[in-house]
N, C-alpha and C positions, 0 to 999 in steps of 0.2 A: 391307640394303643390296639394291636392287631387282636380281632377274635380268633382264637384258635380251638376246633375242636378235633378230638381225638376217636379214631373210630375203630372198632374191634368185631371183625366177623368171628362169629362163635357158632360151633356146632358140637355137642355133645363133649361138653370140657367139664363137668360137675366137679373133678378133680383139681383143675389148675385156675376156672374163672375166679373162685371166690379170693386165693392170694393174690391172682393178679389185680383184681378191682380193690384191695387192701392198700397195694401200693401205688395206687391213684391218689389216695387222700391227701399227703403234703404236696402233690404236682397241683393239683387245685388248690389246696389253701395258701399255696405260691404265688397263684392266679397265671401260672403257666399255660395251662388250658381253660378253656371255662365251660366246657361241656365233653362227658366221656358218652360213647354213644356204641353201645355193644348192639350189631345184628344179629338175634339168633335165628338161624336158619333152619328150622323145625328141630330143634334138637329131641331127642326120645328121651332123655335121661333126666337128672335132677336141675339140669341147668336152669331153666325157666325159673325155678323155684329159687333157686339161689341168687338169680340177677335180681329178681324181685325184693330182696334183702339190702339194695344198695340204692336209697332213696336220692343220691348225686348222678343218679346213671339215668338217661333216657333210653328204654330199649326198645327198638322196633323187632317186632315176632314175624318170622313167614310162617304160615299155616301147616306147612310141608316144604322138606328140601328143596330147594334152589339151585345151588350153588354158592360157590364165593364169589362169581361175578356178578351174579343178583343182588347178593348183599352189599357188595361195594356199590353197587346201582342205587339201591335203596337207602346209602348213607351220602352219595353225590345229593341225589333228591333233597335228601333231608338239609345238607350241610348249605345248599345252594337256596331254598326255600328261606332258611333262616339267616341267610345273609351274612356266612362266616367268611373269612378271610383266608384262613391257612386251613389247608385239611391234613390232618394225621394219619396215616393207616398204619396199624402194627398187628401183630400175630394175638391172637385170643386164649392162646395156650401158655402162655407165660415164658415165651422165649423170648421175647424182648422187655427190656425195662423201662417203665415208665418214666424215672429218672433221667434217662436221655434224649427226652423229648428236645429238652433245650438245646442240646446239641444240633438236632435237624432242625431249629427254629433260627438257631443264630445266624448262619448266611442269609435265610430270609430277612429276618427284622433288621438286618443291618443293610439289607438292598445289594446284597453281592449276589444273590441266585432267587430263582424264581420254583425251582424244583431241587430239593435234596435226596439224595439215595444214601440211606446207612450201608457201610461197608464193615464187614468184620474182618477184613484182609487188609484194610489202611493200617499203617503204624498206631498205637492207641486202642485198636480193635482186638476182639477175638472171637473164638467160637468153642465151645467146650460142649463134649459129646456128639460134634458132628462125625457121621458114617462116613467112612473113606471113599465110598462108592457115590454117595451125594457131593461131596467134595469135588472129584473129577468131573460130575455132568454139571456144578455150579462153574467149574474152569472154563469148561468147553463151551457151556451156554455164553458166559459172558466175553469169551474170545470172539463168539460170532457175533453177537451183539456189538461188539467194539469195532469189529471189522466192518458191518454192513452200516453203521455210521460214522466211520472213517474218524473216531475218538477214542481215546483209551479210557477203560473205565475197570474196575477190581471188582466188583460186585452188583449185579446185575439183577440177580435172583432173590435177593434180600426184601423180603415184604416191609421192612421197617422204612418208611419216607413221608417225607411232607413236602407239600406244596400249595402254590396259590391258587384258589378256587377260580381265579381269573382263567387260568388253563380249562377248567371245566366249562367255562362260558365262550370259550374261543370257538365260532362258528365251523373253522377249518378242522375241528377236533370233533368226531362224533362217537361216542362211548356207548352210546344207546345201540348201536348198528348191531342187526340180528346175527351178523356172521362171527362176531368175535365170541358167542356162547355163551356158556354158565360157567365156566369152570375161572382158571387165572389168566387166560389170555388177554382180558380188559387191563390187565395189568403192565403188561407187557406194552402194549398199545398204546397206553398213556406215556411210559417211557421213551418209546422211539417215538411217538409224535410229537412229543414234548422238545425232545432234542431236534427233531426235523425242521419243526417251525420256527428254530432260534431262540427257545427259552434260553434262560441259563440254567445249566443244571451243573452240579458240584456234589459229591460226596463226602460224608464225614465218617470218623470211626464210631462204630459203636458194638456191641457185645450181643451175643447170641448163646441162649445155653437150650441145650437138646435134654428135653426131659423125656423117658419113654410113658406113653401114656399105658393104661391097664393091659391093654393086649400086646404088650412090648414093642410096639410100632413108634416111630419117633416123628412120623409126618403124615399127613392125609394125602400127601401128593404123591403119587404111582409113577411108574416108567410110562404109562400112556399120556400121564399129564406134562411131561417132559417134551413128548412128541408135540402135543397138542399146543404147548407154550411157544415154539419156535413157528408156529403159522403165520402170527402177526408181523414178524420179522421178514419173511420170505414176501409174502403177499404185498407187503407195504414196501419192501425194498425193489420188488419188479413191478411195480406200480399196478398190480391185480386190484389190488383196495386201497379205500384212502382212509 
């Protein structure tokens, strides 16, 4: 049986993290995942206090905000150190449903895929509350990704994914490189390299629910992040980086 760890990057999510972790209880009881790993990236609100209430979670705490990329790297190191077979990454703000982790795992557990991308745009998937301008940005980004890899994808921007930790250990893939920065670039580097190196990628339908934060925003991703996220695609496609 595969050992599965579910990782949540968290920063100032006091309103969302508690309800999200409650939804993990049946997933853990069912044995879908063996461990839940929130990485608190220097939260300044009540998030650390709330995380301490959930004894079935292992919490990694960054003393100050380092960025989502560093939270992901911390989780990678933990998963590899503890010999997990499958790594699940999902939003820490309640957009993703822990009950759908089974959908992501199914193609891996049946040995049909090594890397599974959740897609809200496949039949059976949906997105609630998605701002229209973000929809267009997602479509353009995914089209660019598909063209560069010469494969058809429907949702390359969805952070709800699962993949074998063997990919993390592949010496041809270096997720610790400094040029990847501290934001979301590492996610797209992983997706691109997994495909380029011949790992079996597939998409499965999932849901995504956008809930506005206290300040009215729907995401911490800004316009500059969309531009930065394209960087790995161009640098890898044209052989500037590896």
